[in-house]
C-alpha positions as CSV (number, residue, x, y, z in Angstrom):
1,M,233.0,-99.6,173.6
2,S,233.5,-98.3,169.7
3,S,235.9,-95.7,169.4
4,T,233.9,-94.3,166.1
5,P,232.1,-90.9,167.2
6,I,228.3,-90.6,167.8
7,R,226.7,-88.5,165.0
8,E,225.4,-84.9,166.7
9,N,222.0,-85.8,165.4
10,Q,222.0,-89.4,167.3
11,R,222.8,-87.5,170.4
12,Y,220.0,-85.1,170.4
13,G,217.0,-86.7,169.2
14,L,214.9,-86.0,166.1
15,I,213.3,-82.8,167.3
16,R,216.6,-81.0,168.9
17,S,218.8,-82.1,165.9
18,A,216.1,-81.0,163.1
19,W,216.0,-77.5,165.3
20,A,219.5,-77.7,165.1
21,G,219.9,-78.0,161.3
22,L,221.8,-81.7,161.6
23,E,219.0,-83.7,159.8
24,P,218.3,-83.9,156.1
25,L,216.0,-81.6,154.6
26,W,214.2,-84.5,152.6
27,L,213.2,-85.9,156.0
28,V,212.5,-82.8,157.6
29,F,210.5,-80.9,154.8
30,W,208.7,-84.1,153.2
31,V,208.1,-86.7,156.5
32,Y,207.8,-83.8,159.1
33,G,206.5,-81.1,156.9
34,V,204.1,-82.5,154.2
35,L,203.1,-85.8,156.3
36,G,203.2,-84.9,159.4
37,G,201.5,-81.5,159.1
38,N,198.9,-83.0,156.8
39,I,197.9,-85.4,159.5
40,L,198.0,-82.7,162.3
41,G,195.9,-80.3,159.9
42,Y,193.6,-83.4,159.6
43,G,192.9,-84.3,163.1
44,L,192.6,-80.6,164.1
45,E,189.8,-80.2,161.5
46,K,188.4,-83.0,162.5
47,L,188.3,-82.0,166.4
48,V,186.8,-78.8,165.7
49,D,183.8,-80.3,164.5
50,V,183.8,-81.8,168.4
51,L,185.1,-80.0,170.5
52,P,184.2,-76.3,172.4
53,W,185.8,-73.5,170.4
54,Y,188.0,-72.8,173.8
55,L,189.4,-76.1,173.6
56,V,190.2,-75.7,169.9
57,L,191.6,-72.5,171.0
58,L,194.1,-74.1,173.6
59,L,195.1,-76.7,170.8
60,L,196.3,-74.1,168.3
61,V,199.2,-73.2,170.9
62,P,200.9,-76.2,170.5
63,V,199.8,-76.4,166.8
64,A,201.3,-73.1,166.1
65,A,204.9,-74.4,167.9
66,F,204.9,-77.6,165.6
67,Y,204.5,-75.3,162.8
68,A,207.4,-72.8,164.0
69,W,209.7,-75.3,164.7
70,L,208.8,-76.9,161.4
71,N,209.8,-73.5,159.7
72,V,213.0,-73.2,161.7
73,A,214.1,-76.8,161.1
74,T,213.7,-76.4,157.3
75,W,215.4,-73.3,157.0
76,R,218.4,-75.0,158.8
77,C,218.3,-78.3,157.0
78,A,218.2,-77.0,153.9
79,A,221.9,-76.2,154.0
80,N,222.0,-80.0,153.9
81,S,221.3,-80.5,150.1
82,S,222.1,-78.9,147.0
83,P,221.8,-75.6,146.1
84,V,218.7,-75.3,144.1
85,W,216.8,-77.7,147.1
86,C,217.9,-75.0,149.7
87,F,216.9,-72.2,147.7
88,L,213.7,-73.8,147.0
89,A,212.9,-74.8,150.9
90,R,214.1,-71.6,152.0
91,G,212.1,-70.2,149.5
92,T,208.8,-72.0,150.4
93,V,209.4,-71.2,154.2
94,V,209.6,-67.2,153.5
95,L,206.1,-68.1,151.4
96,T,204.5,-69.7,154.4
97,A,205.6,-66.8,156.6
98,L,204.0,-64.3,154.0
99,I,201.4,-65.8,153.7
100,F,200.5,-66.1,157.7
101,L,201.6,-62.4,158.2
102,W,199.0,-61.6,155.4
103,S,196.3,-64.1,156.9
104,L,196.9,-62.1,160.4
105,W,196.4,-58.5,158.5
106,G,192.8,-59.8,156.9
107,G,193.9,-60.6,153.6
108,S,191.9,-63.5,153.5
109,S,188.5,-62.0,154.6
110,G,187.2,-61.5,151.4
111,D,186.8,-57.9,152.5
112,T,186.9,-55.1,149.7
């Protein structure tokens, strides 16, 4: 048996440790956010063309959960970086939330 303590994120697993803010920001932002988000978006874009509309709507639930988790994890893990990267990462989260709310309000509908 080892006498060294187990790191918190090894005990939790990747999803829970990122949610708790225990992962490095670069991992959460670049790997989970940029890479994972683009793969998820590309896959969903392809599925929209072949699935009935009600299954696409059903798929939006886990996709929305992923992006909610990603934004919370990014915000919390931003504290694990330099002040500049923390500010930029949290600014990205705020900007993402504002764009999402604007699109819900109808800002991207093109109506004038």
